[in-house]
N, C-alpha and C positions, 0 to 999 in steps of 0.2 A: 457481561452480556454473552449469552449463548451463541454458538455458531449459527443456529437456525435463525435467531433474531437478526444477527449481523447480515446474513444473506438476504433476508427479507427487507431490511432497511436499505441495503445497497440497491437491490432491484427496484424497490418502491421509489427511491430517490431518483434513479435513472428514468423511470417511467414518468415521474412528476416533472422533472426537468424537460423531458421530451414533450410532455403535454403542454407545459408553459411555452416552450419554443414554438410548438405547433399552433397554439392559440395566437401567439404574437404574429406569426407569419400569416395566419388566416385573417387576423384583424387588419393587417396592412393590405392584403389582397382585397378584403371587403371594402376598405376605404377607397382603393383605386377603382374597384368595380362600381361603387356608389357614385363616384365622380363621373365615370363614363356614362352610367345609366341616367343620371340627372342631366348631364350635358346633352345626351340624345333626346331626352324628354323635352328639354328647353328648346332645342333646335326644332323638334317636331311642332311644339307650340308656336314658335315664331313663324314656321312655314304655314301653319293653319291660319294664324292671324293675318299674315301677309296675303294669303289667297282670298280671305274674306274681305280684306281692305280693297283688293283689286275690283271686287264687284260692288263695293259700298257706294261709289258715286252714281251708279245706275239704279240704286234702290229707291223705291218710292216711299220708304219708311226707314231711314238710316238708324234711328234710335232703337226701333224694334229689332233690327238685324244685329245691332251691337249687343243688345241684351241676350239675344239668342246665341251670339258668339260666346259671350261670357258663360252662358248656361251650359255650353258644351263641356266645360271643365268641371261640372258638378260630379262629385265622387272620385275625382282623380287623386290617386295616392301620392303622386309626385308634385303636382302643380295646382295652383289656385289663381283664378283671374279676377281682377277688380276693375270696374269702369269708374273713373273719377272725372269730374268736370275741370274746367280751367282754374277754378279756385281751390282745387284739391279736395272737394267734397266727394264722398263715395256715393255714386249713383246706383251701382248694382254690383254684387259680388257672387261668385260661384260658391256652392256648398262643398266645403272640404270634407274629405273622408275622416272618419274618427281617428284621432291621434293615438298611437300606442305609447304607453309610458316607458321611460328609460331614465336611469340615474343621470344626474348632472355630470358626474365625473366621466361617464362613458361618452356623453355628448361632447364634453370639452376635449376628450381624447381624439375624437374624429375631427373636430374643428370645423371652420367654415369651408364649404365646398365650392359653391358658385354664387355670384351676385344675382339679384332679381333682374328681370327684363322689363323695360318700359317701352311700349309701342304706341305711338300717337296716331289717332284716326286721321285719315287724309282729308276729311271734310271739316273745315273750321267750325268750331263751336260744338263738336260732337264729343269732345273729351279725349281721355287717354286710357288705354288698357294696360294695366300693370300685371305681368305674369310673375307670380312668386313661387319659389321652390318650397315645397312642404318638407323641409329637412327633418322635422321632428318625426314625421311618419316613417321615413326611411330609417332614422336612427332607432326608433322603437322596434321596427322589424329586424334590424341588425341585432339589437339587444336581445330579442326573443331567440334569434338563431344562436347568439352567443351563450345564452342560458342553456339552451338545448344541447349545444356542443359541450359545454362545461359539464352538464349532467351526464352526458354519454361518456366523456373522458373520466369523470369521477367514478362512474359505475364500472368502467373498464379497469381503472386503477384498483378499485376495491376487489373486483373479480380476479384480477391478475394477482393481487396480493394474497387472496385466499388460496388461489391455485398454487402459487409459489410456496406458501406456508405448508400446504398439504403435501406438495411434491417433495420439497426439501425435507419435511419431517419424515416422509416415507423413505426417502433416500438415505437420511442420516440415522434412521432407526437402528440399523445394525451397529452403529457406534456404541450404543449402550451395551451390547454384548461384547464389543471390543474392550470397553472399560472394565467390565466384570472379568473378562478373560485375563487382561493385563494385571488386575489386582490379584487374581489367583496365581498367575505365573510368578508375580513378584513375591508372593508368600511361599513359593516353592511347590505349588501344585501344578506340575507340568502336564497333567492329564486334561487341563482346560482346553476346550476347543471353541472356535468361532464358527457359527453357522454360515454356510456359503450362500448368502442372500444379499439382495440389494444391487446397486449398480455394478458394472463389470470391474471398475477400479477397486471398489470395496471387496468384491469377491476375490480378486487377485491379492489384495492386502490381507484378507482373512486366510487365504491359502498360505501366504507367507508366514503369518503368525502361527498357524497350525504346524507348519513345517519347523519353525523355530522352536515351538514348544516340544515337538517330537524329538528334535535333536537335543534339546536341553534335558529331556527325560532320559534319552540314551546316555548322555554325558553323566547325568546323575547316577544312573545305574552303574555305569563304568566306574565312576568315582567311588561308589560304595564298594564295588568289587575290588578296586585298588586299595581302599582302606582296609578291607578284609584281608587282601593279600599282604599289606604292610603289617597288619597284626599277626598274620600267620608267619611271615618271614621273621618278624621280631621274636615270636615265640620259638621258632626253630633256631634262630641265632642264639637266643638265650639258653635254649637247651644244649646247643653245641658248646657254648662257652662254659656252661655249668659242667658238662661232661668232660671237657678238656681240663677245666680246673680240678675236677675230682679225680680224673684218671691220670693226668700227667703231672700237674703241679702239686696236687695233694700228697702223693707218695714221696715226691722229692722233698717237700717241706718236712714230712715226717722223718725221712732219712736224715735230712740236715739237722733236725732237732735231736735225733738220736745220736748222731756223730758229735754234735756240740756237747750234749750231756756226757757222752763217753769221754771226750777230751777233757772236760772239766773234772770228771772223776779221776782220770789218769793223772792230771796235774796235781790233784789233791793227794793222790797216793804216791806221787813221785815217779810215776812211770812216763817220763818225758820222751822216751825213745819212740813211742807209737803215737804221740800227739800230732806230729807232723803229718802222718798218714791220714789221721782223722780230719785235720784241717784241709788237706788236699782233697779229700772226699767231699768236704763241705763246699770247697771252691768249685769242684766239678758239678755238684748239684745246683749251685747258684747259677753257673754258666748255662746249664741245661734249661733252667727255669727262665733265664733271660731270653734264650732263643725261643722258648714257647711264648713268652710275652710278646716278642717281636712278631711272631706269627699271628697272634691274636690282634695286635695293633694293625698289622697289615690287612686283616680282614675287616676291622672296624673303620680304618681310615685308608681306603684304597686310593683316594684322589692324590694324596701326598706321594704315594708310590708312583702313580702315573706321571706326576710332575717330574719325577726323577727319571722317567723313561718307561715306555710300555714293556720293553723287554724285562726290566727289573721287576715290574709289577707282576707280569705273568710268571716269571721264575719264582717269585715269592708264593704265588698261588699254587704252582705245581709242587713246590717244596712242601707246602702245607699238606696237600693230599698225598704226596709220596710218603711222607712220614707216617701217615695213618693207614695207607694201603700200599705197603711195599711190594705187593705182588703185581701191581699194575705198572706196565711200561708206558712211559710218557715220551712222545716224540714231538718236539717243538721246533717250528720253523717260522722265524719272524724276520722282516726286513730291518735295516738300521732305523733307529728311532728318528733320525733327522729326515728320513724319507716319508714319514707318516705325519700328515697335518695335525696340529695340536687339537683342532676341533673334532677329530675323528678318534683320538686315543681313548677317550672315555667310553664311546660307543663300542669300540673293539674290545676293550677290557670287560665290559659288562656282558658282551656276547660270549667271550671265552669263559668268564666266570660262571655264567648260567649253564653253558654247555658242559663244563667240567662237573658242576654240581649235579646235573641230571644224569650224566653218564656214571659217575661214581655212586650216587645214591640209589639209582633205579636200574642200572644196566648190568651190574656185576661184570665189568669188562676185564679183559686181560691186557688190552692195549687201547690207548687214547692218543689220537693224532691231533695236533693243533697247528694250523698253518695260516699265515697272513701273507698275502701277495699283492703286488701292485699290478694294475691292468694298464694296457697301452694308452687308454684315454685319460689316465691320471686318477682313476678310481681305485678302490680297494676291494679285496674279497677276503672273508674270514671263514675258515672251515674248521669245525670241531666234529670229529667222527670217532666212533668206538665200535668194538666188536662184541658188545654185550648181548645178553640173551633176554633182556626185558621187553615185554609187550605193553608196558605202561603207557596209557594214552597221554601222559604228560610229555611224551616224546613225539607225539604226532603233530602234524601241521593243521589238523582240522579243528582243534580246540586247545586242549592242554591246560596246564596249570597256570597259576598267576605269573610264575617266573617267565614262561614263554610269552604270555601276553605282554608283560613289560618289555621283554626283549624285542618283540615285534614292533611295539610302539616306538622304541628308541630308534630302530632302523627306519621306520616310516617317517620319523621326525626329520631325518636328513635326506628324505626322498629316495631311500634305498629299498631293496627287496630282500625278503627272508624266505627261505625254503627249508623244510624239515622232512627228510625222507627216511624210510626204512631201507637198510642195506640188504642186498641179495643174500649175503652170508650171515645176516644178523647184525644187530646194532643199529645205531641211528647216525645220520649225518645232518648237521646244521650248517647251512651255507648262507652267508649274508653278503650281499653285493652293495657297496656304498659308492655313490658318485663322487666326482672330484670335489675337494674342499673348496672353500671360498677363495683361497689364494690362487689355486689352479684355475678356477673359473674366471677370475679377473685377468690372469695372464692370457687365456685364450681369447678373451674379448678385446 
């Protein structure tokens, strides 16, 4: 069952119950009013008859006066009078008003109201006047009023239902656009918008849906950018690994292969005196390749290095760049590892890693300073500065490459702040301010 029909049924049921209750109360009040009205009519009739009976002894024609008295009730809607003799025979009756039809169940529902009145003439032998209540006439009149009231209530109920149907339909009409928009958003089309129409509540809801869709669209765009960043970083990392394998490990493997072949030839020719020198050269080449492999593993698996300590991880990172750029002077200043909360080490490492990458690749610096310090409130600051000459926008704070975007997101994730500024003498400075970690926050509270 649709929401529109449910609202209509609920309102119609309330109106119907209210109408039934109103009719019941009106019926009870009508019965009380009928009793009072008939009682007043019967009392008036008794007073009329009593007044006539006071003059009856002085009348020269009592029978005629009694007939005239009975005739005064002709056409009365509430009462009828009948003159009967001492034997019970009807001598004369008033003409009753036409009775109005009414169902038996309605008459039974009202029940008996008042008994008939019997008034005896004061002159013996003149008979008795019986005043009867014409209950059927009043019941018929009430039945007509009941029918009219029911018709009015039924018409009101029908009109109210139509009005509710149209009003609710108009109010809920925007929900169709909500359904369409939700379907489009669910399928990934975040450009879907809900028109700002309808009641104020639906307008606010529509604005919320549009804001949600807009944020999802921004998040989708950002995710696509991050995916592109990931692919770019993967390609760059693969290129770096390929270059390292080709430039560093490849020549040493070739040298080890040459030394092994020479040692084998010497052993075959009996020149054993120089075999030990070749074996030592092979051992040195293998040790050098092992160091290179450790550097590569450190780049591929930095988290394990961080678990061993931020200082060791940063030193491995600096060692990697120093081996490839011996002309750069690296100045490192780090607090003890146990002074840095565990939940901040990963963020600090990524800031330093990206700062060194940008400085070395784009700045052509002669000096790079890396400093991590504790603040009085328990927070941390990380600074990576260089004296390079690059004006590459990837070092600016206004936009930059994907690496800087990722670094900024990491800092904002821990409610920190990141600033990137151009130095007065050249180069760039990356400064990250991180609030106290979870452990410190709990201690303060």
